VMD Tcl script that draws the C-alpha trace (Angstrom):
set ca {
  {-0.28 0.23 -0.14}
  {1.17 3.20 -1.05}
  {1.65 6.03 2.01}
  {2.00 9.66 1.08}
  {5.16 11.48 1.69}
  {2.85 13.72 3.87}
  {1.64 10.67 5.69}
  {5.24 9.57 6.24}
  {6.79 12.81 7.47}
  {3.87 12.94 10.03}
  {4.32 9.81 11.48}
  {8.02 10.15 11.99}
  {7.39 13.11 13.41}
  {4.78 11.45 15.88}
  {7.69 8.90 16.84}
  {10.00 11.90 17.68}
  {7.78 13.65 19.69}
  {6.84 10.53 21.79}
  {10.76 10.34 22.75}
  {10.96 12.43 25.86}
  {14.54 13.41 25.26}
  {14.08 14.91 21.84}
  {11.34 17.25 22.89}
  {13.31 18.29 25.63}
  {16.16 19.13 23.24}
  {13.91 20.92 20.82}
  {14.78 18.25 17.92}
  {13.10 18.64 14.91}
  {12.13 16.34 11.78}
  {12.45 18.20 8.58}
  {12.42 15.50 5.98}
  {11.20 11.77 5.89}
  {11.00 9.36 2.98}
  {11.68 5.82 2.77}
  {15.53 5.47 3.71}
  {16.17 9.37 4.20}
  {15.68 11.51 6.83}
  {16.88 15.16 7.92}
  {16.85 16.12 11.75}
  {17.24 19.89 12.50}
  {18.30 21.14 16.01}
  {18.17 24.51 17.24}
  {21.85 24.79 18.96}
  {21.07 26.66 22.19}
  {23.38 27.45 24.76}
  {22.11 24.87 27.40}
  {23.61 22.12 24.05}
  {27.28 23.40 24.07}
  {30.01 22.69 25.93}
  {32.46 25.02 27.76}
  {34.03 26.36 24.71}
  {30.94 27.37 23.02}
  {30.55 24.32 20.49}
  {27.70 21.61 20.24}
  {28.20 19.02 23.03}
  {29.72 15.73 21.74}
  {26.58 13.88 23.39}
  {24.24 16.07 21.08}
  {25.84 15.50 17.92}
  {26.35 12.12 18.59}
  {22.14 12.08 19.28}
  {21.25 13.37 15.96}
  {23.42 10.96 14.21}
  {21.96 7.86 16.08}
  {18.33 9.61 15.16}
  {18.91 10.10 12.02}
  {20.19 7.10 10.95}
  {17.30 5.13 12.89}
  {14.66 7.25 11.12}
  {16.22 6.28 7.86}
  {16.79 2.76 8.19}
  {13.48 2.61 9.86}
  {11.84 4.07 6.80}
  {13.78 2.14 4.50}
  {12.74 -1.09 6.06}
  {9.22 0.05 6.68}
  {9.49 -1.39 10.38}
  {10.43 0.16 13.77}
  {14.26 -0.18 14.47}
  {16.39 0.50 17.44}
  {20.28 1.25 17.00}
  {22.36 -1.51 17.37}
  {25.89 0.20 16.90}
  {27.78 3.46 15.35}
  {31.01 4.75 15.68}
  {31.94 9.07 15.41}
  {34.75 10.70 14.50}
  {34.24 13.95 15.59}
  {36.41 15.37 12.98}
  {35.62 19.33 13.88}
  {33.61 21.04 16.50}
  {29.93 21.53 15.28}
  {29.18 25.29 15.27}
  {26.60 27.45 14.32}
  {22.93 28.15 15.05}
  {21.30 24.78 14.13}
  {22.46 21.51 13.72}
  {21.32 19.44 10.63}
  {21.82 15.60 10.73}
  {21.05 13.78 7.01}
  {20.81 10.18 6.98}
  {20.29 7.77 4.13}
  {20.26 4.43 3.93}
  {22.46 2.72 1.59}
  {22.08 -0.95 2.11}
  {18.91 -2.69 3.50}
  {18.78 -5.94 4.58}
  {16.02 -8.29 6.40}
  {17.58 -7.64 9.83}
  {19.17 -4.77 11.67}
}
mol new
graphics top color blue
foreach p $ca { graphics top sphere $p radius 0.5 }
foreach p [lrange $ca 0 end-1] q [lrange $ca 1 end] { graphics top cylinder $p $q radius 0.2 }
display resetview
């Protein structure tokens, strides 16, 4: 059964709204389609570390949630992250963090 892009995005937003931590930090789902997600976060002072950069935990959260949303939308089932690794190449700065994720391979299991 075909689901409209608007319905997919609305569902993703309801998933995000059901996550108390996502609500607490103000995460926003801007795009969701099968295999793709874009998550945005206004970068307020409370989400920064002592040098004014986005806290690494927030950067990691953004990657984790974006990849999980992309994977779940590609598989069309609820998923959780089983593992991921992140390398902090440079500080995350600015007024808004944007995490974009694409599922490049999907299989029958996580």
